[in-house]
C-alpha positions in Angstrom: -42.4 5.7 5.1 -41.5 8.9 6.8 -41.1 11.7 4.4 -38.9 14.6 5.4 -40.9 17.9 5.2 -39.5 20.1 2.5 -39.4 23.8 3.1 -40.6 25.8 0.1 -38.1 28.0 -1.5 -38.2 31.8 -1.0 -39.5 32.2 -4.5 -42.7 30.3 -3.8 -43.1 31.1 -0.1 -43.3 34.9 -0.8 -46.3 34.3 -3.0 -47.8 31.5 -1.0 -51.4 32.2 -0.1 -51.5 35.5 -1.9 -52.3 34.2 -5.3 -50.0 36.8 -7.0 -48.1 36.1 -10.2 -44.6 37.7 -10.2 -45.6 39.6 -13.4 -48.5 41.1 -11.5 -46.1 42.6 -9.0 -44.0 44.4 -11.6 -46.1 46.8 -13.5 -43.6 48.6 -15.8 -40.0 50.0 -15.9 -39.6 53.7 -15.1 -38.3 55.7 -18.1 -36.7 58.9 -16.8 -33.4 60.7 -16.8 -32.8 59.7 -13.2 -33.6 56.0 -13.8 -31.1 56.1 -16.8 -28.4 57.5 -14.5 -29.0 54.7 -12.0 -28.5 52.0 -14.6 -24.7 52.6 -14.5 -24.7 51.7 -10.8 -26.7 48.5 -11.4 -30.0 49.9 -10.1 -33.2 49.5 -12.0 -36.5 51.3 -11.3 -39.9 49.8 -11.7 -43.5 50.8 -11.1 -44.9 48.1 -8.8 -48.2 47.0 -7.3 -48.9 49.4 -4.3 -49.7 46.4 -2.1 -46.5 44.6 -2.9 -43.8 44.4 -0.2 -40.0 44.4 -0.7 -39.7 40.6 -0.5 -42.3 40.1 -3.1 -40.6 42.6 -5.4 -37.2 40.9 -4.9 -38.6 37.5 -5.7 -40.5 38.8 -8.7 -37.5 40.4 -10.3 -35.4 37.3 -9.7 -38.0 35.0 -11.3 -38.9 37.2 -14.2 -35.4 38.4 -15.2 -33.2 35.6 -13.8 -30.8 37.8 -11.8 -29.7 38.1 -8.2 -31.0 41.1 -6.3 -28.9 42.7 -3.5 -31.5 45.2 -2.2 -34.9 46.8 -2.8 -35.8 50.3 -1.9 -39.4 51.4 -2.3 -41.2 54.8 -2.4 -44.8 55.7 -2.4 -45.8 58.6 -4.6 -49.0 60.4 -3.9 -51.0 61.3 -6.9 -51.1 64.9 -8.0 -54.3 66.9 -7.5 -55.6 68.4 -10.8 -58.4 70.8 -11.6 -60.9 69.6 -14.1 -63.9 71.2 -15.7 -66.2 69.9 -13.0 -64.1 70.5 -10.0 -60.9 68.8 -8.7 -59.6 65.4 -9.4 -56.6 63.3 -8.3 -54.2 61.0 -10.2 -53.8 57.6 -8.6 -51.1 57.0 -6.1 -48.1 54.9 -7.3 -45.4 52.9 -5.8 -41.9 52.6 -7.2 -39.1 50.2 -6.4 -35.4 50.8 -7.0 -33.8 47.3 -7.3 -30.0 47.0 -6.9 -28.6 43.9 -8.5 -25.9 41.7 -7.0 -25.0 40.2 -10.3 -26.3 40.2 -13.9 -28.0 42.9 -15.9 -31.6 43.5 -17.1 -32.4 44.5 -20.7 -35.6 46.3 -19.7 -35.7 48.4 -22.9 -35.6 45.5 -25.4 -32.3 46.5 -27.1 -32.8 44.1 -30.0 -31.3 45.6 -33.1 
C-alpha cells in the first residue's frame, strides 16, 4: 500500500503553518476616485493586513471572490503624524494591494438593487 504523496494546492500552501484565514488578509476595499478609475482596467484596490505578502493576497482574492488574479502590486503607506491636545500622535501604517484580474469581475460595492 504505497500512497503517492499529494502536493497541496497553492491555495492551501500559501496559508499552511500561518493560521491565516483568507478573509483576515483582505481588510476592506478602498473607496476613492483613483480606485474607481482603475476598475475599468480590471484592477481592484484593497486594504490588506500589513504582514501579508503578495502570494497570500493573490490566494485570498481568488478564494474569496472566485476569480483568477494576473498580478498583485502592494504599497506600504506610512501613517500621518497629527497634533493632539497632549502632544503629537500618529495614525497607523497601512498596506494596500492593487489586484489585476486575468478573468472575471468583483462586485466589491454590493450592487444589489
